[in-house]
C-alpha positions in Angstrom: 5.5 -22.4 7.2 3.3 -25.7 7.4 5.8 -28.6 7.6 3.0 -30.9 6.1 2.6 -28.5 3.0 5.0 -30.6 0.9 5.1 -33.8 2.9 6.5 -36.8 1.0 9.0 -37.0 -1.9 8.2 -33.4 -3.5 4.7 -34.2 -3.0 1.6 -33.5 -0.9 -0.6 -35.5 1.3 -0.6 -39.2 1.5 -2.6 -42.4 0.5 -4.3 -44.5 3.1 -1.9 -47.1 4.4 1.2 -45.2 3.2 2.7 -46.0 6.6 1.6 -47.6 9.9 -1.1 -45.5 11.2 -3.0 -43.5 8.5 -6.3 -45.1 7.7 -7.6 -42.5 5.3 -6.1 -40.4 2.3 -5.1 -37.1 3.3 -5.3 -34.3 0.9 -2.8 -31.4 1.3 -2.5 -27.7 0.3 -1.4 -28.1 -3.3 -4.2 -30.4 -4.2 -6.8 -28.4 -2.4 -5.6 -25.3 -4.3 -5.9 -26.8 -7.6 -7.4 -24.2 -10.1 -6.9 -21.5 -7.4 -4.3 -19.5 -5.5 -1.9 -20.8 -2.6 -0.4 -18.2 -0.3 3.0 -19.1 1.3 3.6 -16.8 4.1 7.3 -16.5 5.4 8.7 -18.3 2.7 12.1 -17.2 3.9 11.8 -19.5 6.8 11.3 -22.6 4.7 14.1 -25.2 5.2 16.4 -26.0 2.3 15.0 -29.6 2.0 11.5 -28.4 1.6 12.7 -25.6 -0.9 13.7 -28.4 -3.3 10.4 -30.1 -3.0 8.6 -26.7 -3.6 10.8 -26.0 -6.7 9.9 -29.4 -8.2 6.3 -28.8 -7.7 6.6 -25.2 -9.3 8.5 -26.5 -12.4 6.7 -29.6 -13.1 3.2 -28.8 -11.8 2.9 -32.3 -10.3 3.6 -33.9 -7.0 3.2 -37.6 -5.6 1.3 -38.4 -2.5 3.2 -40.4 0.0 2.4 -44.1 -0.6 1.5 -43.6 -4.3 3.7 -43.6 -7.2 1.2 -41.9 -9.6 1.9 -38.1 -10.1 -1.0 -35.8 -9.3 -1.2 -32.6 -11.5 -2.2 -29.3 -9.9 -2.6 -25.9 -11.5 -1.9 -23.5 -8.7 -1.0 -19.7 -8.6 1.4 -19.3 -5.9 1.8 -15.8 -4.0 4.7 -15.9 -1.5 5.6 -13.4 1.2 8.6 -12.8 3.6 10.1 -10.0 5.7 13.5 -11.3 4.8 15.8 -10.0 2.1 15.8 -13.1 -0.3 18.5 -11.9 -2.2 20.8 -11.8 0.8 19.5 -15.0 2.1 20.5 -16.6 -1.4 24.0 -15.0 -1.1 24.4 -16.5 2.4 23.3 -20.0 1.2 19.9 -20.1 3.2 17.7 -19.9 0.2 17.8 -21.7 -3.2 18.8 -19.3 -6.0 16.7 -21.2 -8.4 13.7 -21.1 -6.2 14.2 -17.5 -5.7 14.1 -16.7 -9.5 11.0 -19.0 -9.9 9.1 -17.1 -7.2 10.4 -13.7 -8.1 8.2 -13.1 -11.2 6.2 -10.0 -9.9 7.7 -8.8 -6.8 5.9 -6.4 -4.8 7.8 -4.5 -2.0 5.9 -3.0 0.8 7.9 -0.4 2.6 8.1 -0.7 6.3 6.3 2.1 8.4 9.7 3.9 9.2 9.8 4.7 5.5 6.3 6.1 5.0 6.0 8.0 8.2 3.0 10.1 6.5 0.9 6.9 6.8 1.4 6.3 10.3 -1.1 8.8 11.9 -3.9 8.2 9.5 -3.3 4.4 10.0 -3.2 4.8 13.9 -6.4 6.8 13.8 -8.1 4.1 11.7 -6.9 1.4 14.0 -8.0 3.6 17.1 -11.6 3.9 15.6 -11.6 0.1 14.9 -10.6 -0.6 18.5 -12.9 1.8 19.8 -15.8 0.2 18.1 -14.9 -3.4 19.1 -14.4 -2.3 22.9 -17.4 -0.1 23.0 -15.5 2.8 24.3 -15.6 6.6 23.0 -12.1 7.9 22.0 -10.9 11.2 20.6 -8.1 11.9 18.5 -4.4 11.5 19.7 -2.8 14.4 21.6 -0.1 16.2 19.8 2.6 14.7 22.0 1.2 11.2 21.1 1.2 12.1 17.5 4.8 13.1 17.8 5.7 9.8 19.4 3.8 7.7 16.7 5.5 9.4 13.9 9.1 9.2 15.3 9.0 5.7 16.6 11.1 3.1 14.5 8.4 0.5 14.5 10.4 -2.5 14.1 7.3 -4.8 14.4 5.4 -2.6 11.7 1.5 -2.6 11.6 1.2 -5.4 14.2 3.4 -3.3 16.8 1.5 -0.1 15.9 -1.9 -1.8 16.4 -0.9 -3.3 19.8 0.3 0.3 20.9 -3.1 1.9 19.7 -5.2 -0.8 21.2 -3.4 -0.3 24.6 -4.0 3.6 24.2 -7.7 3.0 23.7 -8.0 0.5 26.5 -6.3 3.2 28.9 -8.3 6.0 27.6 -10.1 8.3 30.0 -12.4 9.7 27.3 -9.7 12.6 26.5 -7.0 12.8 24.0 -5.3 9.4 23.3 -1.8 9.2 24.7 1.0 6.7 23.9 3.4 5.1 26.3 5.8 3.1 24.3 8.3 2.8 27.2 5.6 0.7 29.0 5.0 -1.2 25.8 8.7 -2.2 25.5 8.8 -3.5 29.1 9.8 -0.4 30.8 13.4 -0.4 29.2 12.8 2.4 26.8 14.3 0.6 23.9 13.0 1.8 20.5 10.9 4.5 22.1 11.7 7.9 21.0 12.1 10.7 23.5 9.0 13.0 24.0 9.4 16.3 22.4 10.8 18.9 24.8 7.8 20.8 25.9 9.2 24.3 25.5 10.5 23.5 21.9 7.2 21.6 21.1 5.1 24.8 22.2 7.5 27.1 20.4 7.2 25.2 17.1 3.4 25.1 17.4 3.2 28.9 18.3 5.3 29.8 15.3 3.3 27.8 12.8 0.0 29.1 14.2 1.3 32.7 14.1 2.4 32.2 10.4 -1.0 30.4 9.5 -2.7 33.2 11.3 -0.8 35.8 9.3 -1.6 34.2 5.9 -5.3 33.8 6.8 -4.8 30.0 7.2 -4.0 29.6 3.6 -1.6 26.6 3.5 -0.9 26.4 -0.4 -0.1 28.9 -3.2 1.4 32.3 -3.3 1.3 34.1 -0.1 0.4 30.9 1.7 1.9 29.6 5.0 4.0 26.9 3.2 5.6 29.5 1.1 6.3 31.6 4.1 7.9 28.9 6.0 9.9 27.6 2.9 8.2 24.2 3.2 6.5 22.1 0.6 2.7 22.4 1.3 2.6 18.6 2.1 5.3 18.9 4.6 3.5 21.7 6.4 0.3 19.8 6.5 2.1 16.9 8.1 3.8 19.2 10.7 0.4 20.7 11.4 -1.0 17.1 12.0 2.1 16.5 14.3 1.5 19.5 16.2 -2.1 19.0 16.6 -3.1 22.0 14.5 -6.5 22.0 12.7 -7.4 24.5 10.0 -9.8 27.3 11.3 -13.2 27.4 9.6 
């Protein structure tokens, strides 16, 4: 959070000569965002004294520049983001309750990667393609083992952590299937890195799914399909096929 965002007595910016040093008027964020949108990232990190100033601007739509008694009006749409639980922050006294309710008009919760594992592999592939284009290197898909590691990691750093792991994989690629080494990414201590699947168990599961698919003519959905034979929802089987590196035969 920019400490200068709400510099002054609940206001923004300063007048020339407001105090020793400034030789020109400084316009800050709220004034620049008039008739527009202001994005406040990591709002949960804002100190309590600045929270009071922000609340005043949101309630009154005005602020004063430091060194000027005249209020300045700004019509600003505010979008705030945080990775903290603000309700918990309110209960613990680290975030103002009145500011929370003022900001909590239309909340949008973005689930962390660990809660939407079906998105991890498609996102990792898109990030790998992007990294490959930027680095000018050819890459293929992730190996089945790498796909398993990606889908089973907790990803406490969410998309930023995933992107770093993918870029590292692309940089270390030898042109074959991409591998993922999260133990190296975590400084060699293995924290947060899932254990690689047991080779025999992994191979056995892959062989079993392939056998059922072959028996069902590679039909996944519907009566007589592989999902029905395995007792799985079709979407679960398709995710399992991706994890095991199984592609539908043509």
